[in-house]
C-alpha positions in Angstrom: 27.8 17.8 26.3 24.5 16.0 25.8 21.7 17.9 27.6 18.6 16.5 25.8 18.1 13.0 24.4 15.2 12.1 22.1 14.2 8.4 21.8 11.7 7.3 19.3 9.6 4.4 20.4 7.3 2.0 18.6 7.0 -0.9 21.1 9.5 -3.1 19.2 12.4 -5.0 20.8 14.8 -2.7 18.9 13.0 0.4 20.3 13.4 -1.1 23.8 17.1 -1.5 23.2 17.2 2.1 22.0 15.4 3.2 25.2 17.8 1.3 27.4 20.7 3.1 25.6 19.1 6.5 25.7 18.3 6.3 29.4 21.8 5.2 30.2 23.2 8.2 28.2 20.7 10.5 30.0 21.6 9.2 33.4 25.4 9.6 32.8 24.9 13.1 31.3 22.1 14.3 33.6 20.1 15.0 30.5 16.4 15.6 29.8 14.8 12.6 28.2 12.2 13.2 25.4 10.1 10.1 24.6 8.2 10.0 21.4 5.8 7.6 19.8 4.5 8.4 16.3 1.2 6.7 15.2 0.9 5.8 11.6 -2.0 4.7 9.5 -0.3 1.3 9.0 -2.0 -1.3 11.1 0.5 -3.7 12.7 0.1 -7.4 12.0 -0.7 -9.8 14.8 2.9 -11.0 14.8 4.2 -7.5 15.2 1.7 -6.7 18.0 3.0 -9.8 19.9 6.4 -8.1 20.1 4.9 -5.1 22.0 5.1 -6.5 25.5 2.8 -5.3 28.2 -0.1 -4.2 26.1 -3.5 -5.0 27.5 -5.2 -7.8 25.6 -8.2 -5.6 25.0 -6.1 -3.2 23.0 -4.5 -6.0 21.0 -8.0 -7.3 20.1 -9.3 -3.9 19.1 -6.3 -3.2 16.9 -7.1 -6.3 14.9 -10.5 -4.9 14.0 -10.1 -1.7 11.9 -13.0 0.7 12.2 -14.1 4.1 13.3 -12.3 3.8 16.6 -9.0 2.7 15.0 -7.2 6.0 15.7 -8.4 6.0 19.4 -7.0 2.5 19.8 -3.7 3.4 18.1 -3.5 6.4 20.4 -4.1 4.1 23.5 -1.3 1.8 22.3 1.0 4.8 21.9 0.2 6.1 25.3 0.8 2.7 26.8 4.2 2.5 25.1 5.1 6.0 26.4 3.9 5.2 29.9 6.0 2.1 30.1 9.1 4.0 28.9 8.3 6.8 31.4 8.1 4.2 34.3 11.4 2.8 33.2 13.0 6.2 33.3 11.6 6.9 36.7 12.9 3.6 38.0 16.4 4.8 37.1 15.8 8.1 38.9 15.4 10.2 35.8 12.8 12.9 36.6 13.2 15.3 33.7 11.2 13.3 31.2 8.9 14.6 28.4 6.5 12.5 26.4 5.0 13.2 23.0 2.4 11.3 21.0 2.2 12.3 17.4 0.3 11.1 14.3 1.8 11.1 10.9 5.0 10.4 9.0 7.5 9.0 11.7 10.6 10.6 10.1 9.0 14.0 9.7 7.5 14.0 13.2 10.7 12.8 14.9 12.8 15.5 13.1 10.2 18.2 14.0 10.1 17.2 17.6 13.9 17.1 17.7 14.0 20.6 16.4 11.3 21.9 18.8 13.1 20.4 21.8 16.5 21.3 20.5 17.8 17.8 21.3 21.5 16.9 21.2 21.0 13.3 20.3 18.2 11.3 18.5 18.2 7.6 19.5 16.2 5.0 17.6 16.2 1.2 17.1 17.6 -0.2 14.0 14.3 -1.8 13.0 10.8 -1.2 14.2 7.4 -2.7 13.7 6.9 -1.2 10.3 5.2 -3.2 7.6 8.1 -2.9 5.2 11.5 -4.2 6.3 14.8 -3.0 4.9 17.7 -5.4 4.4 20.2 -3.8 6.7 18.5 -1.0 8.6 14.9 0.0 9.1 13.5 2.7 6.8 12.8 5.2 9.6 16.2 4.9 11.1 17.9 5.0 7.7 16.0 8.1 6.7 16.8 9.8 10.0 20.5 9.2 9.5 20.3 10.9 6.1 17.9 13.8 7.0 18.8 14.8 10.5 20.8 17.9 11.2 21.9 16.7 14.6 23.6 13.5 15.9 21.7 10.2 15.6 22.4 6.9 17.3 20.9 3.7 15.8 20.8 0.9 18.3 20.8 -2.7 17.3 19.7 -5.6 19.4 22.5 -7.5 21.2 23.7 -10.5 19.3 23.4 -14.0 20.6 26.6 -15.2 22.2 28.8 -17.1 19.9 31.3 -19.8 20.5 31.2 -22.7 22.8 28.0 -21.6 24.6 25.7 -23.1 21.9 27.8 -26.2 21.6 27.8 -26.8 25.3 24.0 -26.6 25.2 23.8 -29.4 22.7 25.9 -31.8 24.6 
């Protein structure tokens, strides 16, 4: 039985897909949802930030200008990502939702939170907003698979439909 689901969020489309999946699991199992965002010292590029939908333009502008308030801005972005996920959970009627904003190594922080909350399932996207991309699977999700002592689910984005759909669009 799944009683507690942890989903790691970074604002990427893959993390959004992971959130959708985790909320579906939680709804079907009447599970507690643990939402986590881990800030890192890596500043996302402008292209990566464009993928984080719903962020106030002011935060996006501030993130492009590293300085003494950089950590505060990254924390504000993290809080916005968590708030958006919390609203999505509430819209599905999920009321047992915990949020956590951490700063540090994403893999270590996710595993530590999973242990503290004694989660039954860790859910993450296959790729995030990290500056380094792996060929088949993101570095955080890949490391989680190898290091976690509890079940993990890596969610990929749905593929584009294949077949005649594309051909029919061309004609």
